PDB file of N, CA, C and O in Angstrom:
ATOM      1  N   UNK A   1      -8.163 -16.895 -36.892  1.00  0.00           N
ATOM      2  CA  UNK A   1      -8.012 -15.861 -35.993  1.00  0.00           C
ATOM      3  C   UNK A   1      -7.138 -16.142 -34.939  1.00  0.00           C
ATOM      4  O   UNK A   1      -6.473 -15.222 -34.465  1.00  0.00           O
ATOM      5  N   UNK A   2      -7.031 -17.407 -34.454  1.00  0.00           N
ATOM      6  CA  UNK A   2      -6.114 -17.960 -33.445  1.00  0.00           C
ATOM      7  C   UNK A   2      -4.672 -17.778 -33.998  1.00  0.00           C
ATOM      8  O   UNK A   2      -3.757 -17.398 -33.266  1.00  0.00           O
ATOM      9  N   UNK A   3      -4.515 -18.040 -35.216  1.00  0.00           N
ATOM     10  CA  UNK A   3      -3.094 -18.112 -35.777  1.00  0.00           C
ATOM     11  C   UNK A   3      -2.656 -16.565 -35.925  1.00  0.00           C
ATOM     12  O   UNK A   3      -1.479 -16.264 -35.721  1.00  0.00           O
ATOM     13  N   UNK A   4      -3.544 -15.651 -36.256  1.00  0.00           N
ATOM     14  CA  UNK A   4      -3.167 -14.263 -36.260  1.00  0.00           C
ATOM     15  C   UNK A   4      -2.906 -13.767 -34.909  1.00  0.00           C
ATOM     16  O   UNK A   4      -2.039 -12.905 -34.765  1.00  0.00           O
ATOM     17  N   UNK A   5      -3.586 -14.235 -33.856  1.00  0.00           N
ATOM     18  CA  UNK A   5      -3.275 -13.699 -32.447  1.00  0.00           C
ATOM     19  C   UNK A   5      -1.818 -14.221 -32.149  1.00  0.00           C
ATOM     20  O   UNK A   5      -0.949 -13.448 -31.748  1.00  0.00           O
ATOM     21  N   UNK A   6      -1.600 -15.467 -32.345  1.00  0.00           N
ATOM     22  CA  UNK A   6      -0.390 -16.058 -31.954  1.00  0.00           C
ATOM     23  C   UNK A   6       0.864 -15.350 -32.910  1.00  0.00           C
ATOM     24  O   UNK A   6       2.010 -15.243 -32.474  1.00  0.00           O
ATOM     25  N   UNK A   7       0.522 -14.967 -34.051  1.00  0.00           N
ATOM     26  CA  UNK A   7       1.596 -14.186 -34.677  1.00  0.00           C
ATOM     27  C   UNK A   7       1.951 -12.878 -34.161  1.00  0.00           C
ATOM     28  O   UNK A   7       3.097 -12.429 -34.137  1.00  0.00           O
ATOM     29  N   UNK A   8       0.662 -12.155 -33.652  1.00  0.00           N
ATOM     30  CA  UNK A   8       0.945 -10.854 -33.034  1.00  0.00           C
ATOM     31  C   UNK A   8       1.755 -10.964 -31.841  1.00  0.00           C
ATOM     32  O   UNK A   8       2.696 -10.195 -31.644  1.00  0.00           O
ATOM     33  N   UNK A   9       1.390 -12.011 -30.928  1.00  0.00           N
ATOM     34  CA  UNK A   9       2.254 -12.196 -29.724  1.00  0.00           C
ATOM     35  C   UNK A   9       3.526 -12.407 -29.970  1.00  0.00           C
ATOM     36  O   UNK A   9       4.362 -11.839 -29.267  1.00  0.00           O
ATOM     37  N   UNK A  10       3.905 -13.229 -30.971  1.00  0.00           N
ATOM     38  CA  UNK A  10       5.371 -13.411 -31.369  1.00  0.00           C
ATOM     39  C   UNK A  10       6.058 -12.161 -31.903  1.00  0.00           C
ATOM     40  O   UNK A  10       7.228 -11.914 -31.613  1.00  0.00           O
ATOM     41  N   UNK A  11       5.368 -11.425 -32.634  1.00  0.00           N
ATOM     42  CA  UNK A  11       5.792 -10.086 -33.237  1.00  0.00           C
ATOM     43  C   UNK A  11       6.099  -9.236 -31.873  1.00  0.00           C
ATOM     44  O   UNK A  11       7.210  -8.727 -31.725  1.00  0.00           O
ATOM     45  N   UNK A  12       5.261  -9.124 -31.059  1.00  0.00           N
ATOM     46  CA  UNK A  12       5.341  -8.319 -29.834  1.00  0.00           C
ATOM     47  C   UNK A  12       6.631  -8.679 -29.052  1.00  0.00           C
ATOM     48  O   UNK A  12       7.355  -7.773 -28.638  1.00  0.00           O
ATOM     49  N   UNK A  13       6.943 -10.024 -28.834  1.00  0.00           N
ATOM     50  CA  UNK A  13       8.028 -10.574 -28.279  1.00  0.00           C
ATOM     51  C   UNK A  13       9.359 -10.101 -28.955  1.00  0.00           C
ATOM     52  O   UNK A  13      10.328  -9.640 -28.352  1.00  0.00           O
ATOM     53  N   UNK A  14       9.247 -10.293 -30.321  1.00  0.00           N
ATOM     54  CA  UNK A  14      10.477  -9.860 -31.072  1.00  0.00           C
ATOM     55  C   UNK A  14      10.684  -8.319 -31.124  1.00  0.00           C
ATOM     56  O   UNK A  14      11.822  -7.865 -31.241  1.00  0.00           O
ATOM     57  N   UNK A  15       9.608  -7.520 -31.041  1.00  0.00           N
ATOM     58  CA  UNK A  15       9.766  -6.138 -31.028  1.00  0.00           C
ATOM     59  C   UNK A  15      10.453  -5.690 -29.564  1.00  0.00           C
ATOM     60  O   UNK A  15      11.327  -4.828 -29.475  1.00  0.00           O
ATOM     61  N   UNK A  16       9.963  -6.346 -28.573  1.00  0.00           N
ATOM     62  CA  UNK A  16      10.487  -5.943 -27.309  1.00  0.00           C
ATOM     63  C   UNK A  16      11.921  -6.243 -27.162  1.00  0.00           C
ATOM     64  O   UNK A  16      12.643  -5.397 -26.633  1.00  0.00           O
ATOM     65  N   UNK A  17      12.476  -7.513 -27.631  1.00  0.00           N
ATOM     66  CA  UNK A  17      13.815  -7.770 -27.561  1.00  0.00           C
ATOM     67  C   UNK A  17      14.710  -6.955 -28.477  1.00  0.00           C
ATOM     68  O   UNK A  17      15.839  -6.618 -28.121  1.00  0.00           O
ATOM     69  N   UNK A  18      14.158  -6.618 -29.747  1.00  0.00           N
ATOM     70  CA  UNK A  18      14.794  -5.536 -30.604  1.00  0.00           C
ATOM     71  C   UNK A  18      15.107  -4.168 -29.888  1.00  0.00           C
ATOM     72  O   UNK A  18      16.176  -3.562 -29.962  1.00  0.00           O
ATOM     73  N   UNK A  19      13.966  -3.781 -29.169  1.00  0.00           N
ATOM     74  CA  UNK A  19      13.990  -2.575 -28.474  1.00  0.00           C
ATOM     75  C   UNK A  19      15.099  -2.619 -27.467  1.00  0.00           C
ATOM     76  O   UNK A  19      15.901  -1.686 -27.442  1.00  0.00           O
ATOM     77  N   UNK A  20      15.207  -3.563 -26.686  1.00  0.00           N
ATOM     78  CA  UNK A  20      16.323  -3.809 -25.547  1.00  0.00           C
ATOM     79  C   UNK A  20      17.591  -3.764 -26.153  1.00  0.00           C
ATOM     80  O   UNK A  20      18.514  -3.158 -25.608  1.00  0.00           O
ATOM     81  N   UNK A  21      17.748  -4.434 -27.391  1.00  0.00           N
ATOM     82  CA  UNK A  21      19.118  -4.689 -28.008  1.00  0.00           C
ATOM     83  C   UNK A  21      19.435  -3.080 -28.522  1.00  0.00           C
ATOM     84  O   UNK A  21      20.451  -2.476 -28.179  1.00  0.00           O
ATOM     85  N   UNK A  22      18.602  -2.627 -29.219  1.00  0.00           N
ATOM     86  CA  UNK A  22      18.924  -1.345 -29.979  1.00  0.00           C
ATOM     87  C   UNK A  22      19.023  -0.075 -28.865  1.00  0.00           C
ATOM     88  O   UNK A  22      19.996   0.679 -28.856  1.00  0.00           O
ATOM     89  N   UNK A  23      18.041   0.045 -28.054  1.00  0.00           N
ATOM     90  CA  UNK A  23      18.005   1.257 -27.236  1.00  0.00           C
ATOM     91  C   UNK A  23      18.496   0.929 -25.843  1.00  0.00           C
ATOM     92  O   UNK A  23      19.149   1.770 -25.225  1.00  0.00           O
ATOM     93  N   UNK A  24      18.206  -0.285 -25.302  1.00  0.00           N
ATOM     94  CA  UNK A  24      18.557  -0.514 -23.873  1.00  0.00           C
ATOM     95  C   UNK A  24      17.486   0.151 -23.070  1.00  0.00           C
ATOM     96  O   UNK A  24      16.387   0.448 -23.536  1.00  0.00           O
ATOM     97  N   UNK A  25      17.855   0.363 -21.865  1.00  0.00           N
ATOM     98  CA  UNK A  25      16.947   1.093 -20.800  1.00  0.00           C
ATOM     99  C   UNK A  25      17.423   2.569 -20.801  1.00  0.00           C
ATOM    100  O   UNK A  25      18.513   2.896 -20.331  1.00  0.00           O
ATOM    101  N   UNK A  26      16.633   3.357 -21.300  1.00  0.00           N
ATOM    102  CA  UNK A  26      16.917   4.723 -21.306  1.00  0.00           C
ATOM    103  C   UNK A  26      17.162   5.412 -20.083  1.00  0.00           C
ATOM    104  O   UNK A  26      17.982   6.321 -19.953  1.00  0.00           O
ATOM    105  N   UNK A  27      16.360   4.912 -19.112  1.00  0.00           N
ATOM    106  CA  UNK A  27      16.539   5.552 -17.706  1.00  0.00           C
ATOM    107  C   UNK A  27      17.899   5.032 -17.000  1.00  0.00           C
ATOM    108  O   UNK A  27      18.545   5.823 -16.312  1.00  0.00           O
ATOM    109  N   UNK A  28      18.244   3.963 -17.141  1.00  0.00           N
ATOM    110  CA  UNK A  28      19.426   3.364 -16.604  1.00  0.00           C
ATOM    111  C   UNK A  28      20.626   4.209 -17.190  1.00  0.00           C
ATOM    112  O   UNK A  28      21.498   4.710 -16.481  1.00  0.00           O
ATOM    113  N   UNK A  29      20.569   4.312 -18.595  1.00  0.00           N
ATOM    114  CA  UNK A  29      21.524   4.939 -19.390  1.00  0.00           C
ATOM    115  C   UNK A  29      21.724   6.430 -18.913  1.00  0.00           C
ATOM    116  O   UNK A  29      22.823   6.944 -18.710  1.00  0.00           O
ATOM    117  N   UNK A  30      20.494   7.052 -18.762  1.00  0.00           N
ATOM    118  CA  UNK A  30      20.556   8.396 -18.323  1.00  0.00           C
ATOM    119  C   UNK A  30      21.264   8.585 -16.974  1.00  0.00           C
ATOM    120  O   UNK A  30      22.150   9.421 -16.800  1.00  0.00           O
ATOM    121  N   UNK A  31      20.817   7.768 -16.056  1.00  0.00           N
ATOM    122  CA  UNK A  31      21.513   7.793 -14.664  1.00  0.00           C
ATOM    123  C   UNK A  31      22.970   7.643 -14.791  1.00  0.00           C
ATOM    124  O   UNK A  31      23.733   8.421 -14.220  1.00  0.00           O
ATOM    125  N   UNK A  32      23.412   6.595 -15.576  1.00  0.00           N
ATOM    126  CA  UNK A  32      24.863   6.342 -15.683  1.00  0.00           C
ATOM    127  C   UNK A  32      25.649   7.536 -16.267  1.00  0.00           C
ATOM    128  O   UNK A  32      26.777   7.815 -15.863  1.00  0.00           O
ATOM    129  N   UNK A  33      24.979   8.265 -17.282  1.00  0.00           N
ATOM    130  CA  UNK A  33      25.564   9.247 -17.937  1.00  0.00           C
ATOM    131  C   UNK A  33      25.670  10.568 -16.918  1.00  0.00           C
ATOM    132  O   UNK A  33      26.646  11.318 -16.911  1.00  0.00           O
ATOM    133  N   UNK A  34      24.684  10.699 -16.196  1.00  0.00           N
ATOM    134  CA  UNK A  34      24.640  11.771 -15.335  1.00  0.00           C
ATOM    135  C   UNK A  34      25.750  11.718 -14.131  1.00  0.00           C
ATOM    136  O   UNK A  34      26.385  12.679 -13.698  1.00  0.00           O
ATOM    137  N   UNK A  35      25.824  10.376 -13.706  1.00  0.00           N
ATOM    138  CA  UNK A  35      26.943  10.184 -12.606  1.00  0.00           C
ATOM    139  C   UNK A  35      28.212  10.332 -13.223  1.00  0.00           C
ATOM    140  O   UNK A  35      29.121  10.904 -12.623  1.00  0.00           O
ATOM    141  N   UNK A  36      28.368   9.843 -14.430  1.00  0.00           N
ATOM    142  CA  UNK A  36      29.649  10.007 -15.215  1.00  0.00           C
ATOM    143  C   UNK A  36      30.075  11.431 -15.305  1.00  0.00           C
ATOM    144  O   UNK A  36      31.228  11.752 -15.019  1.00  0.00           O
ATOM    145  N   UNK A  37      29.097  12.376 -15.730  1.00  0.00           N
ATOM    146  CA  UNK A  37      29.336  13.722 -15.932  1.00  0.00           C
ATOM    147  C   UNK A  37      29.716  14.475 -14.582  1.00  0.00           C
ATOM    148  O   UNK A  37      30.501  15.423 -14.553  1.00  0.00           O
ATOM    149  N   UNK A  38      29.092  13.965 -13.504  1.00  0.00           N
ATOM    150  CA  UNK A  38      29.381  14.551 -12.212  1.00  0.00           C
ATOM    151  C   UNK A  38      30.665  14.176 -11.795  1.00  0.00           C
ATOM    152  O   UNK A  38      31.380  14.975 -11.190  1.00  0.00           O
ATOM    153  N   UNK A  39      31.049  12.961 -12.079  1.00  0.00           N
ATOM    154  CA  UNK A  39      32.473  12.552 -11.599  1.00  0.00           C
ATOM    155  C   UNK A  39      33.533  13.353 -12.397  1.00  0.00           C
ATOM    156  O   UNK A  39      34.540  13.771 -11.825  1.00  0.00           O
ATOM    157  N   UNK A  40      33.315  13.564 -13.686  1.00  0.00           N
ATOM    158  CA  UNK A  40      34.017  14.333 -14.414  1.00  0.00           C
ATOM    159  C   UNK A  40      34.318  15.779 -13.931  1.00  0.00           C
ATOM    160  O   UNK A  40      35.459  16.223 -13.805  1.00  0.00           O
ATOM    161  N   UNK A  41      33.225  16.438 -13.685  1.00  0.00           N
ATOM    162  CA  UNK A  41      33.214  17.677 -13.178  1.00  0.00           C
ATOM    163  C   UNK A  41      33.841  17.707 -11.843  1.00  0.00           C
ATOM    164  O   UNK A  41      34.551  18.685 -11.611  1.00  0.00           O
ATOM    165  N   UNK A  42      33.702  16.777 -10.885  1.00  0.00           N
ATOM    166  CA  UNK A  42      34.363  16.718  -9.634  1.00  0.00           C
ATOM    167  C   UNK A  42      35.944  16.661  -9.782  1.00  0.00           C
ATOM    168  O   UNK A  42      36.706  17.305  -9.061  1.00  0.00           O
ATOM    169  N   UNK A  43      36.324  15.849 -10.763  1.00  0.00           N
ATOM    170  CA  UNK A  43      37.678  15.764 -10.994  1.00  0.00           C
ATOM    171  C   UNK A  43      38.268  17.042 -11.580  1.00  0.00           C
ATOM    172  O   UNK A  43      39.421  17.380 -11.312  1.00  0.00           O
ATOM    173  N   UNK A  44      37.492  17.733 -12.362  1.00  0.00           N
ATOM    174  CA  UNK A  44      37.923  19.112 -12.826  1.00  0.00           C
ATOM    175  C   UNK A  44      38.107  20.036 -11.724  1.00  0.00           C
ATOM    176  O   UNK A  44      39.060  20.814 -11.708  1.00  0.00           O
ATOM    177  N   UNK A  45      37.198  19.985 -10.758  1.00  0.00           N
ATOM    178  CA  UNK A  45      37.249  20.858  -9.483  1.00  0.00           C
ATOM    179  C   UNK A  45      38.542  20.554  -8.729  1.00  0.00           C
ATOM    180  O   UNK A  45      39.323  21.445  -8.397  1.00  0.00           O
ATOM    181  N   UNK A  46      38.740  19.238  -8.470  1.00  0.00           N
ATOM    182  CA  UNK A  46      39.870  18.840  -7.623  1.00  0.00           C
ATOM    183  C   UNK A  46      41.196  19.009  -8.360  1.00  0.00           C
ATOM    184  O   UNK A  46      42.133  19.527  -7.753  1.00  0.00           O
ATOM    185  N   UNK A  47      41.336  18.633  -9.554  1.00  0.00           N
ATOM    186  CA  UNK A  47      42.598  18.625 -10.266  1.00  0.00           C
ATOM    187  C   UNK A  47      42.697  19.710 -11.257  1.00  0.00           C
ATOM    188  O   UNK A  47      43.770  19.869 -11.838  1.00  0.00           O
ATOM    189  N   UNK A  48      41.687  20.476 -11.513  1.00  0.00           N
ATOM    190  CA  UNK A  48      41.782  21.635 -12.518  1.00  0.00           C
ATOM    191  C   UNK A  48      41.551  21.145 -13.805  1.00  0.00           C
ATOM    192  O   UNK A  48      41.862  19.991 -14.101  1.00  0.00           O
ATOM    193  N   UNK A  49      40.984  21.987 -14.672  1.00  0.00           N
ATOM    194  CA  UNK A  49      40.488  21.514 -15.997  1.00  0.00           C
ATOM    195  C   UNK A  49      41.717  21.301 -16.932  1.00  0.00           C
ATOM    196  O   UNK A  49      42.641  22.104 -17.061  1.00  0.00           O
ATOM    197  N   UNK A  50      41.588  20.068 -17.582  1.00  0.00           N
ATOM    198  CA  UNK A  50      42.576  19.864 -18.592  1.00  0.00           C
ATOM    199  C   UNK A  50      41.855  19.588 -19.835  1.00  0.00           C
ATOM    200  O   UNK A  50      40.651  19.333 -19.814  1.00  0.00           O
ATOM    201  N   UNK A  51      42.594  19.631 -21.013  1.00  0.00           N
ATOM    202  CA  UNK A  51      41.966  19.429 -22.184  1.00  0.00           C
ATOM    203  C   UNK A  51      41.262  17.991 -22.347  1.00  0.00           C
ATOM    204  O   UNK A  51      40.233  17.814 -23.000  1.00  0.00           O
ATOM    205  N   UNK A  52      41.903  17.087 -21.723  1.00  0.00           N
ATOM    206  CA  UNK A  52      41.292  15.690 -21.718  1.00  0.00           C
ATOM    207  C   UNK A  52      39.927  15.681 -20.966  1.00  0.00           C
ATOM    208  O   UNK A  52      38.918  15.132 -21.407  1.00  0.00           O
ATOM    209  N   UNK A  53      40.005  16.332 -19.810  1.00  0.00           N
ATOM    210  CA  UNK A  53      38.703  16.403 -19.016  1.00  0.00           C
ATOM    211  C   UNK A  53      37.612  17.269 -19.787  1.00  0.00           C
ATOM    212  O   UNK A  53      36.417  16.991 -19.680  1.00  0.00           O
ATOM    213  N   UNK A  54      38.017  18.224 -20.490  1.00  0.00           N
ATOM    214  CA  UNK A  54      37.148  19.107 -21.220  1.00  0.00           C
ATOM    215  C   UNK A  54      36.477  18.325 -22.280  1.00  0.00           C
ATOM    216  O   UNK A  54      35.254  18.399 -22.404  1.00  0.00           O
ATOM    217  N   UNK A  55      37.231  17.545 -23.091  1.00  0.00           N
ATOM    218  CA  UNK A  55      36.730  16.709 -24.129  1.00  0.00           C
ATOM    219  C   UNK A  55      35.754  15.623 -23.628  1.00  0.00           C
ATOM    220  O   UNK A  55      34.697  15.433 -24.230  1.00  0.00           O
ATOM    221  N   UNK A  56      36.090  14.914 -22.546  1.00  0.00           N
ATOM    222  CA  UNK A  56      35.350  13.926 -21.895  1.00  0.00           C
ATOM    223  C   UNK A  56      34.052  14.566 -21.296  1.00  0.00           C
ATOM    224  O   UNK A  56      33.031  13.879 -21.337  1.00  0.00           O
ATOM    225  N   UNK A  57      33.999  15.697 -20.796  1.00  0.00           N
ATOM    226  CA  UNK A  57      32.863  16.366 -20.414  1.00  0.00           C
ATOM    227  C   UNK A  57      31.889  16.713 -21.554  1.00  0.00           C
ATOM    228  O   UNK A  57      30.674  16.514 -21.521  1.00  0.00           O
ATOM    229  N   UNK A  58      32.586  17.260 -22.566  1.00  0.00           N
ATOM    230  CA  UNK A  58      31.581  17.748 -23.768  1.00  0.00           C
ATOM    231  C   UNK A  58      30.965  16.509 -24.385  1.00  0.00           C
ATOM    232  O   UNK A  58      29.811  16.498 -24.813  1.00  0.00           O
ATOM    233  N   UNK A  59      31.891  15.324 -24.418  1.00  0.00           N
ATOM    234  CA  UNK A  59      31.404  14.135 -25.146  1.00  0.00           C
ATOM    235  C   UNK A  59      30.289  13.485 -24.238  1.00  0.00           C
ATOM    236  O   UNK A  59      29.270  13.025 -24.753  1.00  0.00           O
ATOM    237  N   UNK A  60      30.486  13.460 -22.988  1.00  0.00           N
ATOM    238  CA  UNK A  60      29.324  12.909 -21.984  1.00  0.00           C
ATOM    239  C   UNK A  60      28.127  13.738 -22.064  1.00  0.00           C
ATOM    240  O   UNK A  60      27.012  13.220 -21.994  1.00  0.00           O
ATOM    241  N   UNK A  61      28.296  15.058 -22.213  1.00  0.00           N
ATOM    242  CA  UNK A  61      27.023  16.023 -22.218  1.00  0.00           C
ATOM    243  C   UNK A  61      26.397  15.840 -23.605  1.00  0.00           C
ATOM    244  O   UNK A  61      25.177  15.982 -23.690  1.00  0.00           O
ATOM    245  N   UNK A  62      27.050  15.564 -24.615  1.00  0.00           N
ATOM    246  CA  UNK A  62      26.439  15.359 -25.800  1.00  0.00           C
ATOM    247  C   UNK A  62      25.531  14.045 -25.825  1.00  0.00           C
ATOM    248  O   UNK A  62      24.380  14.003 -26.261  1.00  0.00           O
ATOM    249  N   UNK A  63      26.212  13.038 -25.310  1.00  0.00           N
ATOM    250  CA  UNK A  63      25.461  11.712 -25.126  1.00  0.00           C
ATOM    251  C   UNK A  63      24.287  11.906 -24.221  1.00  0.00           C
ATOM    252  O   UNK A  63      23.199  11.418 -24.528  1.00  0.00           O
ATOM    253  N   UNK A  64      24.442  12.565 -23.165  1.00  0.00           N
ATOM    254  CA  UNK A  64      23.340  12.867 -22.240  1.00  0.00           C
ATOM    255  C   UNK A  64      22.250  13.689 -22.922  1.00  0.00           C
ATOM    256  O   UNK A  64      21.094  13.377 -22.638  1.00  0.00           O
ATOM    257  N   UNK A  65      22.436  14.650 -23.742  1.00  0.00           N
ATOM    258  CA  UNK A  65      21.393  15.299 -24.436  1.00  0.00           C
ATOM    259  C   UNK A  65      20.728  14.457 -25.377  1.00  0.00           C
ATOM    260  O   UNK A  65      19.511  14.569 -25.526  1.00  0.00           O
ATOM    261  N   UNK A  66      21.418  13.595 -26.055  1.00  0.00           N
ATOM    262  CA  UNK A  66      20.649  12.446 -26.895  1.00  0.00           C
ATOM    263  C   UNK A  66      19.797  11.687 -26.039  1.00  0.00           C
ATOM    264  O   UNK A  66      18.630  11.537 -26.400  1.00  0.00           O
ATOM    265  N   UNK A  67      20.196  11.161 -24.922  1.00  0.00           N
ATOM    266  CA  UNK A  67      19.298  10.513 -24.101  1.00  0.00           C
ATOM    267  C   UNK A  67      18.155  11.314 -23.526  1.00  0.00           C
ATOM    268  O   UNK A  67      17.050  10.805 -23.336  1.00  0.00           O
ATOM    269  N   UNK A  68      18.433  12.574 -23.252  1.00  0.00           N
ATOM    270  CA  UNK A  68      17.197  13.471 -22.911  1.00  0.00           C
ATOM    271  C   UNK A  68      16.204  13.561 -23.945  1.00  0.00           C
ATOM    272  O   UNK A  68      15.018  13.580 -23.616  1.00  0.00           O
ATOM    273  N   UNK A  69      16.561  13.624 -25.234  1.00  0.00           N
ATOM    274  CA  UNK A  69      15.771  13.685 -26.378  1.00  0.00           C
ATOM    275  C   UNK A  69      14.961  12.367 -26.489  1.00  0.00           C
ATOM    276  O   UNK A  69      13.733  12.341 -26.579  1.00  0.00           O
ATOM    277  N   UNK A  70      15.729  11.322 -26.475  1.00  0.00           N
ATOM    278  CA  UNK A  70      14.934   9.910 -26.389  1.00  0.00           C
ATOM    279  C   UNK A  70      13.981   9.684 -25.370  1.00  0.00           C
ATOM    280  O   UNK A  70      12.905   9.130 -25.595  1.00  0.00           O
ATOM    281  N   UNK A  71      14.381  10.145 -24.112  1.00  0.00           N
ATOM    282  CA  UNK A  71      13.465   9.988 -23.015  1.00  0.00           C
ATOM    283  C   UNK A  71      12.153  10.832 -23.298  1.00  0.00           C
ATOM    284  O   UNK A  71      11.041  10.373 -23.033  1.00  0.00           O
ATOM    285  N   UNK A  72      12.342  12.104 -23.855  1.00  0.00           N
ATOM    286  CA  UNK A  72      11.308  12.944 -24.073  1.00  0.00           C
ATOM    287  C   UNK A  72      10.291  12.328 -25.149  1.00  0.00           C
ATOM    288  O   UNK A  72       9.068  12.354 -25.009  1.00  0.00           O
ATOM    289  N   UNK A  73      10.931  11.798 -26.185  1.00  0.00           N
ATOM    290  CA  UNK A  73      10.112  11.082 -27.300  1.00  0.00           C
ATOM    291  C   UNK A  73       9.479   9.888 -26.695  1.00  0.00           C
ATOM    292  O   UNK A  73       8.345   9.590 -27.072  1.00  0.00           O
ATOM    293  N   UNK A  74      10.083   9.164 -25.795  1.00  0.00           N
ATOM    294  CA  UNK A  74       9.404   8.003 -25.092  1.00  0.00           C
ATOM    295  C   UNK A  74       8.126   8.446 -24.349  1.00  0.00           C
ATOM    296  O   UNK A  74       7.073   7.857 -24.593  1.00  0.00           O
ATOM    297  N   UNK A  75       8.163   9.418 -23.489  1.00  0.00           N
ATOM    298  CA  UNK A  75       7.101  10.042 -22.855  1.00  0.00           C
ATOM    299  C   UNK A  75       6.106  10.603 -23.769  1.00  0.00           C
ATOM    300  O   UNK A  75       4.926  10.500 -23.434  1.00  0.00           O
ATOM    301  N   UNK A  76       6.382  11.149 -24.807  1.00  0.00           N
ATOM    302  CA  UNK A  76       5.384  11.599 -25.802  1.00  0.00           C
ATOM    303  C   UNK A  76       4.572  10.394 -26.447  1.00  0.00           C
ATOM    304  O   UNK A  76       3.355  10.437 -26.629  1.00  0.00           O
ATOM    305  N   UNK A  77       5.302   9.419 -26.740  1.00  0.00           N
ATOM    306  CA  UNK A  77       4.698   8.111 -27.335  1.00  0.00           C
ATOM    307  C   UNK A  77       3.785   7.422 -26.293  1.00  0.00           C
ATOM    308  O   UNK A  77       2.679   7.010 -26.644  1.00  0.00           O
ATOM    309  N   UNK A  78       4.209   7.291 -25.056  1.00  0.00           N
ATOM    310  CA  UNK A  78       3.533   6.716 -24.021  1.00  0.00           C
ATOM    311  C   UNK A  78       2.161   7.554 -23.865  1.00  0.00           C
ATOM    312  O   UNK A  78       1.062   7.000 -23.837  1.00  0.00           O
ATOM    313  N   UNK A  79       2.322   8.789 -23.779  1.00  0.00           N
ATOM    314  CA  UNK A  79       1.179   9.739 -23.588  1.00  0.00           C
ATOM    315  C   UNK A  79       0.191   9.483 -24.842  1.00  0.00           C
ATOM    316  O   UNK A  79      -1.010   9.349 -24.610  1.00  0.00           O
ATOM    317  N   UNK A  80       0.650   9.416 -26.088  1.00  0.00           N
ATOM    318  CA  UNK A  80      -0.153   9.256 -27.024  1.00  0.00           C
ATOM    319  C   UNK A  80      -0.831   7.937 -27.100  1.00  0.00           C
ATOM    320  O   UNK A  80      -2.002   7.889 -27.478  1.00  0.00           O
ATOM    321  N   UNK A  81      -0.223   6.936 -26.789  1.00  0.00           N
ATOM    322  CA  UNK A  81      -0.853   5.508 -26.648  1.00  0.00           C
ATOM    323  C   UNK A  81      -1.875   5.578 -25.547  1.00  0.00           C
ATOM    324  O   UNK A  81      -2.960   5.014 -25.690  1.00  0.00           O
ATOM    325  N   UNK A  82      -1.587   6.221 -24.493  1.00  0.00           N
ATOM    326  CA  UNK A  82      -2.718   6.292 -23.460  1.00  0.00           C
ATOM    327  C   UNK A  82      -3.837   7.054 -23.877  1.00  0.00           C
ATOM    328  O   UNK A  82      -4.975   6.656 -23.628  1.00  0.00           O
ATOM    329  N   UNK A  83      -3.611   8.184 -24.528  1.00  0.00           N
ATOM    330  CA  UNK A  83      -4.773   8.989 -25.082  1.00  0.00           C
ATOM    331  C   UNK A  83      -5.618   8.204 -26.040  1.00  0.00           C
ATOM    332  O   UNK A  83      -6.844   8.297 -26.112  1.00  0.00           O
ATOM    333  N   UNK A  84      -4.823   7.383 -26.804  1.00  0.00           N
ATOM    334  CA  UNK A  84      -5.601   6.552 -27.934  1.00  0.00           C
ATOM    335  C   UNK A  84      -6.489   5.485 -27.127  1.00  0.00           C
ATOM    336  O   UNK A  84      -7.661   5.216 -27.392  1.00  0.00           O
ATOM    337  N   UNK A  85      -5.828   5.003 -26.240  1.00  0.00           N
ATOM    338  CA  UNK A  85      -6.655   3.744 -25.448  1.00  0.00           C
ATOM    339  C   UNK A  85      -7.782   4.378 -24.719  1.00  0.00           C
ATOM    340  O   UNK A  85      -8.860   3.783 -24.716  1.00  0.00           O
ATOM    341  N   UNK A  86      -7.661   5.540 -24.088  1.00  0.00           N
ATOM    342  CA  UNK A  86      -8.667   6.021 -23.196  1.00  0.00           C
ATOM    343  C   UNK A  86      -9.628   6.949 -24.015  1.00  0.00           C
ATOM    344  O   UNK A  86     -10.770   7.166 -23.610  1.00  0.00           O
ATOM    345  N   UNK A  87      -9.182   7.447 -25.081  1.00  0.00           N
ATOM    346  CA  UNK A  87     -10.011   8.580 -25.794  1.00  0.00           C
ATOM    347  C   UNK A  87     -10.104   9.786 -25.186  1.00  0.00           C
ATOM    348  O   UNK A  87      -9.331  10.122 -24.288  1.00  0.00           O
ATOM    349  N   UNK A  88     -11.057  10.526 -25.630  1.00  0.00           N
ATOM    350  CA  UNK A  88     -11.356  11.779 -25.046  1.00  0.00           C
ATOM    351  C   UNK A  88     -12.433  11.738 -24.036  1.00  0.00           C
ATOM    352  O   UNK A  88     -13.610  11.803 -24.390  1.00  0.00           O
ATOM    353  N   UNK A  89     -12.079  11.631 -22.763  1.00  0.00           N
ATOM    354  CA  UNK A  89     -13.116  11.362 -21.725  1.00  0.00           C
ATOM    355  C   UNK A  89     -13.469  12.827 -21.086  1.00  0.00           C
ATOM    356  O   UNK A  89     -13.015  13.127 -19.982  1.00  0.00           O
ATOM    357  N   UNK A  90     -14.171  13.586 -21.712  1.00  0.00           N
ATOM    358  CA  UNK A  90     -14.589  14.906 -21.060  1.00  0.00           C
ATOM    359  C   UNK A  90     -16.000  14.984 -20.978  1.00  0.00           C
ATOM    360  O   UNK A  90     -16.536  15.975 -20.481  1.00  0.00           O
TER     361      UNK A  90
END
């Protein structure tokens, strides 16, 4: 049983590092993209819209939407885990 427990700890560690490599920190990425989008929109207001700015804005908005979906999925998973741990306490 001790060996099994050690293997689970090792697996947990590997899964955490894989998660950081593959997905990074969703909250930091979301903040970075929101700031980037805000800067692009500010440039568009100051200098006028150009095709380049329009493309950058669209690309950034698409990436931001993907991050929003990932964040929503993260919160769903966390909610499910909490519900499974606590059960139905009514």
